[in-house]
N, C-alpha and C positions, 0 to 999 in steps of 0.2 A: 794324746797329744796335748799342745797348749790351748786348743779351742774346742775340746771336748766337754759336752754337758750331759750328764744323766740325771734325769728328773723322774720321781715317783709321785704318785697322788693318789690319795685315798688310803685305805688301810695297808700301808706298806711298812714292813719291818726295815727300819734303816739299816742295821748290821746286816741282813740279807741281802739288801740292794747293793751295798757297798761291796760285799763278797762277790755278788753276781757280775758286777762293774768291773771289779779286778780280775775277776777269772777270765772274762771275755774281752777286756779292753786293756788289760794292764800289760800286755806286750806292744802296745803301740809305742812309737817313738815319742821321746819327750821333746825332741826338738825337731824342726823341719829338716828334710834331707838337704844336703849340700847344694847350694845353687838355687833352692827353692826360697823365695821370700813370702814370709807371712806378714801382711800388714798388721800394726799394732794400734791402727787409729780406731776410733769409736763409731759406731753406726750412727748415721744422721737421719733424722726423722724428716720425711718429706710428706707433707700433708697432701690428700687427695679428696676428689669429690665425686662420686659416681651416684646418678640418680635415674632410677628406671621405673616409669609409670606404667601401670598395668591395671586398668579400671574393670577388667574382668576378673580380678583376684578379690575374694571377699575380705581377705585380711590385708595389712600393711607389715611388711618385714623391714625393721630397722635396725641398723647397726651404728654406733658411734665408737670411734676409737680416737684416742690422743695420746700424746708422747708421755711416757711414764718416767719414773724417776727410780734410781736404786735405793734399797733400804736405808743406806746411810746419808742420803740426800736431805737437806734441810726441807725439801719439798714433799717428803714421803708422806708425812703425816696430814698435811693440808690435801694432798690427793687422795689419801684414804677417806677423809671428812667428804670430799667431793663425791667420791665413789658410794658413800652411804647416802648422801643426799640424793643422787641420780637414782640409785636403787636398782632394783629389777622388777618387771612386770610380771604378774602371776596371773594368768587368766581365771584361775580357781577363786581368787580373792574378789574379784568383782570390779566394777569400775570405781 
C-alpha cells in the first residue's frame, strides 16, 4: 500500500529482504479502497515531558527525544553533528 514501510537492520541482504517483502506484501492494493480516504499530511511533532522520580533506584534512566529531519533536509547534517556531540553513555568506559 501507499503507507507500507519494510525496514531491515544489521546483516540483512537487501535483495533477499526485497524478495521477501514482495512475496509477502506484494499483493496488497496500491491504492486505498473506494470510499476510504488516506490523509497525505505529514506527521506533526508534539513535544512532551514526563518525569518520574524514584530515589529507591540506584540508577537514573534518561531518554531524550527531539524532532528529526529527512535525509534530504538542510537540517540533516547539523542534526548528525548534534547526535555525535551528545553521544551515548557506556558504563564500561567509566565516568
